[in-house]
DOVEX-220962 format. One line per field, with one value per residue (C-alpha): x, y, z; residue in one letter; residue number from 1. Coordinates in steps of 0.05 Angstrom, whole numbers, plus 5000, padded with zeros to 4 digits. Example, Ala and Ser with C-alpha at 12.3 -4.5 7.8 and 13.67 -1.06 7.14 Angstrom:
# residues 2
px <- 5246	5273
py <- 4910	4979
pz <- 5156	5143
vexza <- a	s
fitor <- 1	2
# end
This chain:
# residues 803
px <- 4993	5023	4998	4965	4978	4921	4924	4877	4927	4992	5048	5095	5163	5191	5263	5283	5260	5316	5310	5265	5219	5149	5108	5140	5115	5061	5023	4975	4929	4885	4864	4903	4946	5013	5046	5125	5188	5224	5295	5287	5247	5193	5121	5056	4996	4923	4851	4841	4800	4848	4919	4927	4930	4999	5043	5066	5084	5119	5159	5174	5183	5253	5279	5258	5292	5358	5356	5354	5405	5450	5441	5458	5506	5477	5439	5372	5378	5326	5322	5252	5202	5126	5075	5003	4944	4890	4819	4797	4860	4847	4922	4938	5004	5051	5128	5125	5191	5192	5117	5093	5019	4976	4905	4888	4888	4959	4989	4945	4950	4911	4928	4857	4828	4879	4904	4976	4973	4953	5008	5059	5027	5032	5109	5125	5082	5119	5185	5165	5151	5211	5253	5228	5263	5323	5297	5253	5263	5336	5346	5288	5276	5295	5225	5171	5201	5247	5190	5221	5282	5232	5183	5230	5272	5219	5189	5253	5262	5196	5212	5288	5292	5228	5263	5319	5271	5218	5269	5219	5174	5213	5206	5259	5220	5157	5180	5191	5118	5085	5125	5168	5119	5060	5106	5118	5046	5033	5092	5074	5023	5027	4992	5056	5110	5183	5208	5239	5174	5173	5112	5089	5021	4984	4946	5007	5039	4983	4985	5054	5041	5031	5066	5116	5143	5140	5147	5185	5227	5240	5254	5303	5341	5345	5368	5428	5448	5460	5499	5544	5543	5509	5576	5581	5510	5506	5573	5543	5479	5517	5557	5497	5461	5523	5539	5462	5449	5388	5395	5357	5381	5365	5377	5449	5471	5455	5491	5554	5559	5547	5594	5649	5645	5646	5706	5742	5723	5732	5785	5782	5706	5680	5608	5580	5522	5487	5491	5463	5403	5390	5363	5316	5295	5288	5249	5179	5172	5223	5250	5232	5298	5291	5343	5348	5399	5438	5493	5537	5519	5462	5429	5403	5357	5317	5256	5203	5153	5075	5015	4986	5035	5009	5039	5112	5125	5152	5192	5252	5298	5282	5346	5364	5431	5405	5449	5443	5449	5434	5436	5440	5411	5444	5475	5480	5420	5455	5502	5466	5530	5522	5551	5538	5515	5464	5465	5449	5390	5428	5486	5515	5546	5569	5515	5528	5505	5495	5441	5397	5396	5358	5382	5348	5361	5347	5369	5321	5288	5340	5331	5272	5255	5219	5252	5228	5259	5259	5210	5269	5285	5212	5204	5260	5236	5168	5189	5236	5180	5137	5196	5205	5266	5226	5243	5315	5298	5281	5213	5225	5250	5193	5147	5185	5175	5101	5093	5134	5101	5029	5046	5077	5020	4970	5012	5008	5086	5080	5025	4984	4991	5062	5046	4988	5032	5077	5021	5007	5070	5029	4989	5049	5069	5062	5105	5075	5116	5104	5029	5024	5047	5001	4939	4953	4957	4895	4856	4864	4843	4784	4759	4769	4735	4674	4611	4644	4638	4711	4694	4674	4732	4780	4747	4754	4826	4847	4806	4849	4912	4897	4872	4936	4959	4885	4887	4960	4938	4865	4813	4843	4899	4951	4993	5057	5035	5093	5074	5081	5034	4983	4984	4983	4922	4884	4897	4879	4820	4794	4800	4775	4711	4699	4704	4653	4698	4648	4693	4713	4645	4614	4671	4659	4583	4596	4646	4596	4542	4584	4589	4515	4529	4577	4640	4703	4736	4811	4827	4863	4799	4746	4748	4738	4685	4649	4646	4626	4568	4544	4544	4497	4460	4416	4397	4407	4479	4494	4460	4497	4566	4541	4522	4599	4628	4588	4605	4681	4736	4787	4803	4833	4769	4725	4765	4759	4684	4675	4713	4663	4594	4599	4597	4519	4476	4417	4409	4370	4426	4479	4436	4433	4507	4524	4484	4519	4583	4567	4532	4569	4564	4550	4583	4630	4691	4703	4771	4737	4680	4724	4732	4654	4650	4707	4676	4613	4638	4686	4633	4608	4536	4545	4576	4512	4486	4547	4539	4467	4480	4535	4486	4430	4471	4527	4517	4518	4578	4619	4602	4627	4686	4709	4768	4768	4708	4763	4779	4705	4698	4763	4744	4676	4700	4755	4698	4662	4657	4606	4598	4527	4559	4614	4560	4521	4587	4604	4536	4543	4609	4585	4524	4560	4602	4661	4711	4777	4759	4748	4820	4814	4744	4774	4832	4779	4736	4798	4820	4751	4756	4826	4799	4740	4785	4833	4774	4757	4826	4847	4790	4786	4860	4852	4788	4825	4876	4833	4785	4849	4862	4791	4798	4851	4827	4833	4877	4850	4786	4777	4800	4756	4692	4692	4636	4574	4555	4583	4617	4611	4657	4690	4733	4805	4831	4878	4863	4862	4807	4844	4838	4894	4907	4852	4842	4888	4933	4938	4999	4967	4978	4939	4908	4840	4841	4860	4909	4963	4942	4996	5009	4953	5001	5073	5123	5092	5038	5051	5056	5025	5056	5019	5062	5016	5013	5002	4943	4943	4929	4862	4805	4753	4721	4707	4761	4754	4781	4792	4833	4908	4939	4952	4907	4907	4868	4816	4748	4689	4627	4560	4558	4629	4607	4546	4594	4645	4594	4563	4633	4652	4589	4596	4664	4641	4580	4633	4678	4623	4597	4667	4666
py <- 3957	3965	4028	4014	4061	4105	4139	4192	4204	4249	4236	4288	4272	4317	4332	4307	4355	4382	4373	4421	4432	4396	4462	4486	4430	4451	4420	4454	4419	4469	4491	4558	4589	4615	4682	4670	4705	4648	4673	4673	4606	4648	4645	4675	4630	4652	4635	4645	4704	4743	4722	4791	4821	4783	4821	4873	4813	4778	4836	4862	4788	4770	4840	4829	4763	4789	4850	4799	4755	4816	4842	4778	4755	4683	4656	4632	4560	4527	4524	4554	4598	4603	4654	4630	4676	4635	4664	4644	4639	4649	4657	4714	4692	4636	4621	4550	4539	4554	4556	4617	4628	4692	4722	4750	4824	4815	4790	4815	4889	4928	5003	5022	4979	4986	5042	5060	5033	4964	4965	4977	4923	4874	4890	4887	4825	4791	4814	4787	4719	4719	4737	4674	4628	4643	4662	4603	4556	4552	4567	4541	4560	4512	4519	4568	4607	4637	4648	4718	4693	4686	4739	4793	4788	4779	4846	4879	4857	4871	4947	4950	4896	4931	4997	4974	4959	5013	5068	5127	5100	5122	5055	5065	5123	5088	5027	5078	5104	5044	4983	5012	5062	5011	4964	5018	5022	4951	4939	4991	4949	4898	4845	4843	4790	4781	4776	4706	4677	4608	4565	4497	4490	4503	4560	4594	4585	4617	4677	4703	4710	4783	4851	4837	4775	4819	4895	4892	4840	4877	4945	4911	4879	4949	4976	4925	4939	5010	4997	4940	4977	4956	4921	4883	4865	4838	4799	4772	4748	4714	4677	4658	4631	4594	4562	4542	4521	4470	4467	4500	4560	4599	4668	4656	4626	4693	4733	4689	4698	4778	4783	4744	4791	4849	4829	4818	4890	4923	4880	4921	4928	4919	4909	4841	4830	4777	4815	4873	4836	4794	4857	4870	4800	4765	4818	4851	4924	4977	5038	5111	5151	5218	5275	5332	5392	5400	5454	5444	5371	5321	5267	5211	5160	5098	5066	5018	5055	5035	5070	5056	5093	5065	5002	5024	5027	4956	4963	4999	4940	4932	4959	4954	4966	5027	5056	5130	5174	5248	5309	5381	5444	5457	5389	5323	5274	5222	5192	5141	5114	5100	5161	5132	5065	5072	5005	5031	5068	5136	5168	5240	5267	5336	5380	5374	5443	5512	5525	5562	5510	5445	5373	5309	5238	5175	5201	5177	5135	5080	5057	5020	5070	5135	5200	5256	5322	5371	5435	5477	5429	5415	5492	5497	5442	5468	5540	5516	5470	5533	5570	5568	5525	5466	5425	5421	5367	5306	5278	5217	5254	5302	5239	5215	5278	5277	5204	5207	5268	5250	5178	5208	5254	5198	5157	5219	5234	5299	5353	5355	5425	5412	5359	5395	5457	5418	5396	5467	5468	5418	5476	5482	5408	5377	5315	5245	5215	5265	5270	5192	5193	5256	5228	5160	5195	5240	5176	5154	5222	5222	5162	5173	5244	5224	5245	5291	5371	5372	5339	5396	5437	5379	5370	5445	5442	5383	5416	5481	5437	5405	5461	5479	5410	5399	5459	5440	5370	5384	5330	5316	5271	5287	5243	5281	5256	5210	5151	5178	5238	5194	5161	5229	5254	5189	5203	5274	5270	5218	5258	5319	5287	5249	5318	5344	5392	5427	5430	5353	5331	5368	5342	5269	5278	5303	5252	5197	5229	5224	5151	5146	5175	5128	5167	5131	5146	5143	5083	5124	5173	5114	5100	5172	5183	5122	5125	5199	5186	5130	5175	5226	5181	5120	5049	5071	5091	5029	4979	5011	4995	4924	4910	4938	4892	4828	4839	4860	4811	4850	4826	4895	4930	4883	4895	4968	4961	4915	4968	5026	4992	4996	5072	5075	5097	5058	4999	4954	4959	4944	4881	4853	4870	4836	4771	4766	4765	4699	4660	4605	4609	4674	4733	4751	4703	4673	4706	4775	4766	4799	4862	4872	4875	4918	4967	4968	4978	5028	5073	5109	5105	5030	5011	4996	4955	4918	4900	4884	4839	4803	4789	4769	4726	4698	4627	4634	4682	4632	4577	4616	4649	4598	4627	4687	4717	4743	4794	4821	4823	4860	4910	4925	4935	4984	5029	5029	5105	5105	5064	5039	5008	4975	4950	4920	4886	4857	4830	4797	4769	4740	4705	4669	4614	4645	4586	4604	4678	4680	4713	4763	4785	4795	4840	4873	4895	4916	4958	4991	5006	5037	5078	5103	5123	5159	5203	5218	5237	5279	5308	5370	5379	5378	5419	5475	5476	5477	5533	5576	5580	5610	5663	5697	5760	5755	5811	5804	5775	5702	5666	5605	5577	5509	5459	5458	5386	5329	5276	5206	5153	5123	5063	5062	5093	5027	4957	4919	4940	4943	5011	5046	5042	5088	5047	5022	4975	4905	4858	4827	4835	4901	4868	4839	4768	4715	4735	4700	4631	4595	4523	4477	4422	4448	4443	4403	4449	4511	4583	4622	4691	4750	4803	4842	4910	4978	5008	5078	5136	5150	5154	5098	5146	5220	5262	5331	5400	5467	5523	5538	5592	5639	5695	5718	5660	5641	5624	5604	5570	5586	5513	5523	5590	5559	5502	5552	5595	5535	5509	5580	5586	5520	5532	5603	5566	5511	5566	5599	5533	5520	5586
pz <- 4655	4589	4547	4482	4422	4396	4333	4365	4425	4428	4472	4500	4526	4578	4597	4671	4725	4763	4842	4870	4928	4918	4923	4863	4816	4768	4713	4664	4617	4575	4504	4518	4460	4465	4449	4444	4444	4409	4417	4494	4492	4531	4524	4552	4551	4550	4529	4457	4460	4501	4473	4440	4507	4526	4480	4537	4583	4522	4513	4584	4611	4582	4598	4673	4672	4645	4695	4753	4718	4707	4782	4809	4759	4765	4703	4704	4713	4665	4594	4583	4620	4611	4635	4638	4649	4690	4688	4757	4808	4878	4892	4849	4825	4837	4822	4796	4771	4701	4693	4731	4738	4747	4747	4680	4702	4730	4667	4606	4586	4531	4532	4515	4570	4628	4676	4683	4755	4720	4675	4730	4769	4716	4707	4784	4798	4736	4770	4835	4806	4768	4827	4860	4804	4848	4918	4931	4870	4861	4936	4980	5053	5105	5138	5133	5190	5139	5087	5078	5046	4992	4999	5020	4962	4913	4939	4935	4865	4839	4846	4834	4777	4743	4754	4711	4655	4661	4676	4677	4732	4792	4821	4868	4899	4895	4936	4998	5001	4975	5008	5065	5094	5092	5130	5180	5191	5199	5242	5291	5321	5380	5334	5291	5295	5279	5205	5227	5257	5284	5252	5266	5233	5167	5203	5230	5165	5133	5180	5164	5086	5104	5105	5148	5106	5045	5050	5114	5096	5033	5061	5111	5055	5021	5084	5087	5015	5035	5099	5066	4998	4935	4909	4968	4970	4894	4908	4971	4939	4888	4940	4974	4914	4885	4954	4965	4894	4894	4970	5027	5069	5132	5146	5173	5107	5076	5128	5121	5049	5052	5111	5075	5020	5068	5098	5027	5009	5077	5115	5174	5180	5251	5225	5229	5184	5231	5290	5258	5221	5275	5315	5252	5240	5303	5345	5324	5312	5298	5329	5336	5331	5369	5356	5406	5406	5470	5474	5404	5397	5389	5431	5392	5428	5403	5433	5401	5362	5376	5351	5419	5461	5526	5500	5499	5570	5574	5510	5539	5532	5456	5417	5341	5309	5273	5213	5218	5158	5153	5109	5126	5096	5023	5036	4996	4993	4951	5006	5036	5071	5148	5188	5254	5283	5341	5378	5451	5480	5467	5430	5429	5367	5345	5313	5235	5219	5244	5292	5245	5195	5193	5190	5165	5189	5151	5081	5024	5080	5075	5145	5172	5225	5241	5266	5313	5326	5378	5366	5338	5282	5263	5258	5214	5166	5169	5148	5095	5061	5058	5024	4947	4964	4987	4923	4952	4999	4952	4943	4984	5044	5031	5037	5100	5139	5120	5142	5202	5231	5217	5248	5305	5318	5311	5366	5414	5409	5364	5372	5316	5305	5287	5238	5206	5201	5156	5110	5091	5043	5005	4972	4922	4921	4853	4860	4865	4920	4977	4955	4959	5030	5051	5025	5054	5121	5105	5093	5163	5191	5141	5161	5238	5237	5193	5226	5277	5276	5255	5187	5150	5170	5149	5084	5068	5088	5037	4986	4993	4994	4928	4890	4856	4835	4811	4767	4744	4721	4700	4689	4620	4599	4550	4504	4535	4603	4634	4678	4746	4724	4701	4772	4810	4769	4784	4858	4860	4818	4863	4927	4892	4866	4932	4967	4917	4886	4840	4775	4785	4798	4739	4693	4715	4705	4630	4612	4636	4599	4536	4553	4540	4474	4451	4467	4507	4570	4580	4630	4676	4683	4686	4759	4785	4731	4740	4819	4814	4762	4806	4869	4834	4793	4800	4771	4698	4713	4753	4700	4646	4683	4702	4627	4611	4664	4637	4563	4570	4549	4591	4664	4677	4658	4694	4759	4755	4743	4805	4848	4829	4830	4904	4897	4892	4950	4930	4975	4932	4880	4937	4962	4894	4881	4943	4928	4858	4894	4933	4875	4841	4766	4767	4728	4786	4792	4857	4855	4855	4904	4962	4923	4919	4996	4995	4945	4983	5061	5034	5010	5078	5053	5041	5107	5139	5076	5084	5153	5144	5088	5131	5186	5143	5098	5145	5131	5055	5061	5103	5058	4995	5027	5073	5116	5072	5113	5159	5109	5110	5183	5186	5133	5161	5233	5210	5183	5249	5273	5328	5394	5371	5309	5352	5404	5342	5313	5382	5385	5317	5336	5402	5366	5307	5301	5270	5269	5240	5231	5312	5324	5264	5293	5363	5334	5290	5356	5393	5328	5327	5400	5394	5332	5376	5431	5386	5364	5432	5449	5389	5351	5393	5384	5308	5309	5348	5298	5236	5272	5284	5210	5193	5247	5210	5176	5101	5070	4999	4968	4967	4908	4903	4933	4961	4950	4993	4992	5039	4997	4995	4983	4917	4906	4891	4825	4809	4807	4849	4888	4956	4992	5027	5099	5123	5181	5236	5193	5207	5190	5132	5055	5031	4969	4970	4995	4985	4935	4982	5002	5039	5042	5070	5086	5103	5072	5006	4990	4954	4981	4919	4914	4888	4925	4970	4936	4968	4949	4918	4967	4939	4991	4991	5040	5031	5058	5085	5068	5104	5098	5105	5147	5086	5104	5035	5006	5056	5025	5065	5040	5076	5106	5134	5165	5199	5223	5250	5281	5317	5336	5362	5402	5436	5461	5489	5525	5549	5577	5619	5641	5671	5704
vexza <- x	x	x	x	x	x	x	x	x	x	x	x	x	x	x	x	x	x	x	x	x	x	x	x	x	x	x	x	x	x	x	x	x	x	x	x	x	x	x	x	x	x	x	x	x	x	x	x	x	x	x	x	x	x	x	x	x	x	x	x	x	x	x	x	x	x	x	x	x	x	x	x	x	x	x	x	x	x	x	x	x	x	x	x	x	x	x	x	x	x	x	x	x	x	x	x	x	x	x	x	x	x	x	x	x	x	x	x	x	x	x	x	x	x	x	x	x	x	x	x	x	x	x	x	x	x	x	x	x	x	x	x	x	x	x	x	x	x	x	x	x	x	x	x	x	x	x	x	x	x	x	x	x	x	x	x	x	x	x	x	x	x	x	x	x	x	x	x	x	x	x	x	x	x	x	x	x	x	x	x	x	x	x	x	x	x	x	x	x	x	x	x	x	x	x	x	x	x	x	x	x	x	x	x	x	x	x	x	x	x	x	x	x	x	x	x	x	x	x	x	x	x	x	x	x	x	x	x	x	x	x	x	x	x	x	x	x	x	x	x	x	x	x	x	x	x	x	x	x	x	x	x	x	x	x	x	x	x	x	x	x	x	x	x	x	x	x	x	x	x	x	x	x	x	x	x	x	x	x	x	x	x	x	x	x	x	x	x	x	x	x	x	x	x	x	x	x	x	x	x	x	x	x	x	x	x	x	x	x	x	x	x	x	x	x	x	x	x	x	x	x	x	x	x	x	x	x	x	x	x	x	x	x	x	x	x	x	x	x	x	x	x	x	x	x	x	x	x	x	x	x	x	x	x	x	x	x	x	x	x	x	x	x	x	x	x	x	x	x	x	x	x	x	x	x	x	x	x	x	x	x	x	x	x	x	x	x	x	x	x	x	x	x	x	x	x	x	x	x	x	x	x	x	x	x	x	x	x	x	x	x	x	x	x	x	x	x	x	x	x	x	x	x	x	x	x	x	x	x	x	x	x	x	x	x	x	x	x	x	x	x	x	x	x	x	x	x	x	x	x	x	x	x	x	x	x	x	x	x	x	x	x	x	x	x	x	x	x	x	x	x	x	x	x	x	x	x	x	x	x	x	x	x	x	x	x	x	x	x	x	x	x	x	x	x	x	x	x	x	x	x	x	x	x	x	x	x	x	x	x	x	x	x	x	x	x	x	x	x	x	x	x	x	x	x	x	x	x	x	x	x	x	x	x	x	x	x	x	x	x	x	x	x	x	x	x	x	x	x	x	x	x	x	x	x	x	x	x	x	x	x	x	x	x	x	x	x	x	x	x	x	x	x	x	x	x	x	x	x	x	x	x	x	x	x	x	x	x	x	x	x	x	x	x	x	x	x	x	x	x	x	x	x	x	x	x	x	x	x	x	x	x	x	x	x	x	x	x	x	x	x	x	x	x	x	x	x	x	x	x	x	x	x	x	x	x	x	x	x	x	x	x	x	x	x	x	x	x	x	x	x	x	x	x	x	x	x	x	x	x	x	x	x	x	x	x	x	x	x	x	x	x	x	x	x	x	x	x	x	x	x	x	x	x	x	x	x	x	x	x	x	x	x	x	x	x	x	x	x	x	x	x	x	x	x	x	x	x	x	x	x	x	x	x	x	x	x	x	x	x	x	x	x	x	x	x	x	x	x	x	x	x	x	x	x	x	x	x	x	x	x	x	x	x	x	x	x	x	x	x	x	x	x	x	x	x	x	x	x	x	x	x	x	x	x	x	x	x	x	x	x	x	x	x	x	x	x	x	x	x	x	x	x	x	x	x	x	x	x	x	x	x	x	x	x	x	x	x	x	x	x	x	x
fitor <- 1	2	3	4	5	6	7	8	9	10	11	12	13	14	15	16	17	18	19	20	21	22	23	24	25	26	27	28	29	30	31	32	33	34	35	36	37	38	39	40	41	42	43	44	45	46	47	48	49	50	51	52	53	54	55	56	57	58	59	60	61	62	63	64	65	66	67	68	69	70	71	72	73	74	75	76	77	78	79	80	81	82	83	84	85	86	87	88	89	90	91	92	93	94	95	96	97	98	99	100	101	102	103	104	105	106	107	108	109	110	111	112	113	114	115	116	117	118	119	120	121	122	123	124	125	126	127	128	129	130	131	132	133	134	135	136	137	138	139	140	141	142	143	144	145	146	147	148	149	150	151	152	153	154	155	156	157	158	159	160	161	162	163	164	165	166	167	168	169	170	171	172	173	174	175	176	177	178	179	180	181	182	183	184	185	186	187	188	189	190	191	192	193	194	195	196	197	198	199	200	201	202	203	204	205	206	207	208	209	210	211	212	213	214	215	216	217	218	219	220	221	222	223	224	225	226	227	228	229	230	231	232	233	234	235	236	237	238	239	240	241	242	243	244	245	246	247	248	249	250	251	252	253	254	255	256	257	258	259	260	261	262	263	264	265	266	267	268	269	270	271	272	273	274	275	276	277	278	279	280	281	282	283	284	285	286	287	288	289	290	291	292	293	294	295	296	297	298	299	300	301	302	303	304	305	306	307	308	309	310	311	312	313	314	315	316	317	318	319	320	321	322	323	324	325	326	327	328	329	330	331	332	333	334	335	336	337	338	339	340	341	342	343	344	345	346	347	348	349	350	351	352	353	354	355	356	357	358	359	360	361	362	363	364	365	366	367	368	369	370	371	372	373	374	375	376	377	378	379	380	381	382	383	384	385	386	387	388	389	390	391	392	393	394	395	396	397	398	399	400	401	402	403	404	405	406	407	408	409	410	411	412	413	414	415	416	417	418	419	420	421	422	423	424	425	426	427	428	429	430	431	432	433	434	435	436	437	438	439	440	441	442	443	444	445	446	447	448	449	450	451	452	453	454	455	456	457	458	459	460	461	462	463	464	465	466	467	468	469	470	471	472	473	474	475	476	477	478	479	480	481	482	483	484	485	486	487	488	489	490	491	492	493	494	495	496	497	498	499	500	501	502	503	504	505	506	507	508	509	510	511	512	513	514	515	516	517	518	519	520	521	522	523	524	525	526	527	528	529	530	531	532	533	534	535	536	537	538	539	540	541	542	543	544	545	546	547	548	549	550	551	552	553	554	555	556	557	558	559	560	561	562	563	564	565	566	567	568	569	570	571	572	573	574	575	576	577	578	579	580	581	582	583	584	585	586	587	588	589	590	591	592	593	594	595	596	597	598	599	600	601	602	603	604	605	606	607	608	609	610	611	612	613	614	615	616	617	618	619	620	621	622	623	624	625	626	627	628	629	630	631	632	633	634	635	636	637	638	639	640	641	642	643	644	645	646	647	648	649	650	651	652	653	654	655	656	657	658	659	660	661	662	663	664	665	666	667	668	669	670	671	672	673	674	675	676	677	678	679	680	681	682	683	684	685	686	687	688	689	690	691	692	693	694	695	696	697	698	699	700	701	702	703	704	705	706	707	708	709	710	711	712	713	714	715	716	717	718	719	720	721	722	723	724	725	726	727	728	729	730	731	732	733	734	735	736	737	738	739	740	741	742	743	744	745	746	747	748	749	750	751	752	753	754	755	756	757	758	759	760	761	762	763	764	765	766	767	768	769	770	771	772	773	774	775	776	777	778	779	780	781	782	783	784	785	786	787	788	789	790	791	792	793	794	795	796	797	798	799	800	801	802	803
# end
């Protein structure tokens, strides 16, 4: 029919759309307003009441775009780029070509209402979506098997492009502890899958929007960059993008381009990029590289690393092409070039340093593998870390040593006494990067040991470790603090207050009381202050924060408050909170509902509340969440600490129709069983080591008294409300679901891509401290003395029973 002109209508004529995949087309009709960067033809759109919060994205967006352009030497192919803040957006973020969309809290920023972590998330997620303008939009994957050609590169650039713009954030180092190490955790399970994963249905496509396609792929891409060199990597990517411009691609197109560039740069090279990368993309898992000293040389072996060691027996035929890098004591940690290739099950090389000096393999943790040493080298590393020279080992490698050692112990490969001896050096550590890895590993121990006789000892030990860095940072924020210091303070304060560190709790209470009087709290201190006040408070404190949430015009602030409201120990408040989360047209947006459950079940006192609510309201929850209920089941199961809880959970699974969540529930049960088995196997070993620290006679008076109360949990210190991998990790995005919704009809439906981000290593459950082996600074509380007396008495009785 012909169109009739109407004076009340406005017509817009658009230029012809370039050839693109159908999932990348987007239209937006709204009454939003725009904040423009006119010279760049770049704009940020938001609702009128929030547009002033778009300044940071308006300013940083073009810089990120130019950083990626400069790295690739390929111009952004469209004449304009718009960013849109959507108030309620289940996908989190989406890379529509020239019209990227985000949740408000991922793109709108106000320094008086958002944390340093939020600002970092905004920049990195925007960079992630901008990277897709090349990887995914300009060149699309041939099929969803190759999803990682989109998401792996977007994950890589979210850190490395942002690092070119926000140069003080140490994002290259953060990539290792947030992305690479989280991928190592997820990929150590039997439930993992290859990076290149055949898929043939909407459900199977949805399943691979996970840590493997994002963080593992990004980590393998980073490894490739270093073994071919950055120069070859950049030129190879340009060759790939130009060759596949407005076409689709598979992984071999990428390898051919980089290999061609490698041969031009190094004509005599015997390395074949495709042969090397296929060992990393076409088989699941990764290797454990073990180095042992023999005579004047080293024997290096590889085998698949799995957290469940009984599963490794049939993995002997799995081999990778492993680029080996190493540094020696007083050596160079800047050289990440490959020294040797480990392609078979074993390799012998000469010892790179003297017998009495240590060596470290996997410099800057460039390679996607774990490293184990013989007892002699572990002892050398432990003693050096405890010396004044420990900072000569770079922060990333200190983090790597901690992460590898504690995960090797968790898998039964390394004795816990060896791994925990290493952690004693943390009493002097003040750097964010190693602390991130340490706290992440301690979160697992804290959750698993909760409710055992070892937990008070563990609590005392952690409090002892963090005391120095706590005193160094203080509870107050300074204008002179850099970005990373703010991140570290948030993590350390969260642990200290969760463990009922007396000074931390009192300062948190004081700040919250001042809030009653009309004072403000700096954003980076809000989460720990609010949560601590709720744990030690009641209905008045909860209602104050709920009212603050409802009235806030800042999505970042609302997200933070939602994460702390689950800290209360009052069942009536928790039940009301959970009901609000599954009520349409309420104050909690549907996109944020899952974070409410996470905030509740992450609190040890809230676990049973969350499980009871799940059982009593399962039908309503399923109707509201749909397939998202799987994340709730997985999260609750991960907090199971007793056989009674497991039995109740299994009965619930058996008597309810779970539909699409059935497989997730099955895996959750198996994971819970493994967690209980882990406690049975390793608790006594950890207990013995912690007890041994307290049997040393002090040589001088104690310097500090630890807290005497048992802590409860608090939420993460940074939005989003996802928690660190305190439980056995799954190969799924560690943000709150459903931030990554895959296509519903391949391949035309859209795979929205808010990158799964690694949550900060602040405990969502209470952790546990004890003392270290330094006899001069042992300090025991009355509660600990009673615990020790009972433990030792039990051991004596047991010995006599055996005799």
